[in-house]
N, C-alpha and C positions, 0 to 999 in steps of 0.2 A: 504494500500500500504506500503510495507516495505521500509526501509531507502534506500537501494541500488536501488530499482525500482524508488523511488521518485527522487533520485539523477540523474538517467538516464533520467527520464522524464524532469527534470529541464534542463539538458544539451541539450536535444532535443529542448526544448522551447527556450533556449538561441540561439541555432544555427538558428532556424526558425525566431525568432524575430529580430536577428541581421543580418540575411541574410549571414551567414558565410558559403558560398558555398563549400569551400575547407576544412571544418572541420567536423569531425564525433565525436560522443559522446565520444568515447574512446580516442580521442586526448585531451580532457579536463580533467585535474587532478582535482578531487573533492576538494582537499585542496589548489589548486593554487589560487592566488589572481585573482579576476575578473577584477580589474582595474589596470592601470599603467603597471607594469612589467609583470603581468600575462597575462590574455586574452586581455588586452589593451582596455577595455571598457572605455567610458567617461560618463560625467553627463547626456548627452542626451540619451545615451544607458541605463543608470540607470532608467530614466523616462519611456522609452519604455518597459524595462524589468519589471518594477514595475507594469505597466498597464497590461502586459501579465500575470503576476503572479496573479493579482487581478481577471482577467477574468477567468483564468484557475482554480484557487484554491479557489477563494472567500475570499482571505486574504486582509487586509488593511494595508498599510504601511504609516507611517508619512512621509511627504514630505522631510523634511531636519532635521533629528534628528540623534544624535550619535548612538542610538539603531539601526536605519535603516542602517547606515553605517556598523555596525557590522554584520547585517544580510546579507549584500551584499558583505562580505569579500571573500566568496568562495561559490562554489556549495554546499559544505557540510553544511555551516552555513545557506544558504538559505533553504536547505532541512529540517534542524532542525527547523527553524522558521515556515515553512509551516506545518510540522507535528504537532508542538505545537499549532499553530493557528487553525488548523482543528480539533484538539482534544477538543477544547473549544466550 
């Protein structure tokens, strides 16, 4: 799966997991923050999204690490993490 397709897939996963009914994938900027001022997700959302990523892509995320926070910075950083994790 190429990077753009993976980003679109992750956007769709975020929309489905967070039940963002009025949002479509094109509304989400791949470089925009997922938390606070960006998409506005919170720590509970992060847990749900982490579980969804684990189920969908088979990746494992550390519960509360600085590295995990960097992966969750944006859709683009999540896609890079998933692509790297799946390559190993």
